[in-house]
N, C-alpha and C positions, 0 to 999 in steps of 0.2 A: 433904267434904272441897274446899278452893280451888284451883282448876286456879293453877299459878305466872302470872304476869301474862310476856305477850308480849313478849321482845328477841331480837330479830332483825335481822342484819344481813345483803343481799343484793348481791354484786357481778354487774357484768354488765361486758362483754356474756355475753346469755343464747344457748345455744346454740337452732338454732330444734327451735320444740317444738310439736307440736298440743294446744290445750285443748280443743280440743270436748266430750271425757266432763268434765270441770270445766262449763264453761258448761250441755251437757246435764242433768247431777246438779242445778246449782242453780236451774236454769230446770224442772225436774220431778222433786222427791226422791223417791228411790224408785224410777223407771222403771228398767224394763230397760235398759242398756245398749246404745246400738248402734254399729257398728263405724264410726270415719270412715275414708272411704276416699282419705283426701288419704296421701302416700309421708313425711309427716313423724313422726318419733318422737314418742312421748307419755313423758312423763315426767318428775321433778325437777329442774325450771330453776328460775335465778331468775324467769322470767316468770311460771312457772306457782305459785311461791309466792306474788308479788306479786299475781296474779290469784286465788288462794285467800283472799289475806286480804282485799282490796277483798268477797270476795264471802260474807265473813263479815257483811256488814253489815245488818241485822235493822229498823234503824229512819232510819238517815239516813247519808249520803254526802256531807261538804262536802269540796270538792275545789278547789284552787287551783294551776291549771296553765297554766303559761307558754307551752310547745307541744304542741297535743296531737293527734295524726296515727296513733297504730298505731290500728288496727282490729280486734286483739283487745281491748285496752284498753277501747275505744268498746262492744264487744257485751256486757262485762262489766259498767261503768257503765248502758247499756242496760236489760238486765237486770234488773238493783235496781229501777231505776226500773219496769218493768212490773209487776214482785213487789210495790211499793208501796213501797220504802225512798224518803225523803224524800233526793233528790239536789239541792246547789245548786254549781253551778261555776262561777270567778272564773277569767277568762282575761287572755292580754294582745290588744288591739284590732287591732294589726298582726299579727300570727301567726296570730289563727283564720282569715281568711281568703285566707291563703295553699294552694298546690293537696295536696289531701290531708290537709286538715284535718278531722277528726271534729266540729268544734264545727257544724258548719250540721246535722249528721245527728243530733247528739244535741238541740240547739234543735227541730227539726221533731221530734222523739219525745217534746217536751215537757217536755225537760229544764230546769231556770229555768236562765239563761247570761245572767253581768252580766262587763264588759269595763272595762275603762280609757278613760277621755277625755283624760288630760294626755299630757306628751311624757315620754320615758324608758319602761321596759319595766314590768310586770308580771312579777316575774321567778321568785318562789316556784313551788316545786314541792311542794307537800304535800297530803296528802290523810287526814280524819278519819273514822272508823267508829265510829260509835253514841258519838261524845263520849266514848268508850275507848281509843280507838287510834290512833295517830298515826306516818303513815307519808312520811315525809320524803328527801333529799337532794340527789344533783347531778342525778339522770334528769330529763330532759325526756320526756314520753311519747310518743317516735317510735318508728316500727320502727327507722328507725337507730342510735340509742341504744342502743336495747335488743338490738341483735345486732350493733354494729359497737363503738359507746366504752365507754372505761374509766370505768363510772358506779356510782354506792352511792347505798342506799336502807337505811336505818334505821326499823325497825318498831317501837314501843314503847308499853305500856301502861302509862304510868304519867300520874298523874292531874295532876303540875305542868308536864308539859309541853305534855300535851293541852289545859290550859287555856290558857295563853300562846297557843297557834296556836288554839283555837277562839275567845280572844279577838282574835287579829288579823283574822282570817276575818270574823268576825262586824263589826270596825270597817270590813273594807276592801267587803267586802259590803254594809252601808249607803253609804259614799261613792261605790260605780259605782251605787247606786241610779239607773235610768235618771230619776226626777221631780227627780234633781238635777242633771241634765248640762244644760250652758250652751252655746248655739250661736252666739254671738255674742261 
């Protein structure tokens, strides 16, 4: 029997929560759970559900993110990369260098990162998991947005929507290829 396709809406702000158990389980499936010493509660929150969806990636994760400064989401993305998932990230050049941005950390970990070179913002906010699940909405991947802003995220397994966003990602990925940059 086939599982029903994912159709989920997440609303933020999300109350602060500990996602260490999720990350530990994803890093070492089946390993005994280690208690986290942090004072944050664990539990089902919009953030933990978003992280679970990201950690479901087995083959690929394509990210098109305007602003990425949330350390917990960066750790999840790095974990996927270490697990052998092909991670590609497109971001905005102006925002990737801001204080707190996780882009340098991800790039340093070996994740492929491309950015715009033109005026205007690369303002998309979407992720594609294994070319089958789309995660999109108003959420910038920042702690501020996750904990304080009214934001939304739609998670769907719908081939038609995934195809449209995958095509947009591939178009931007090629457009932002450093081999195509002009400097004068």
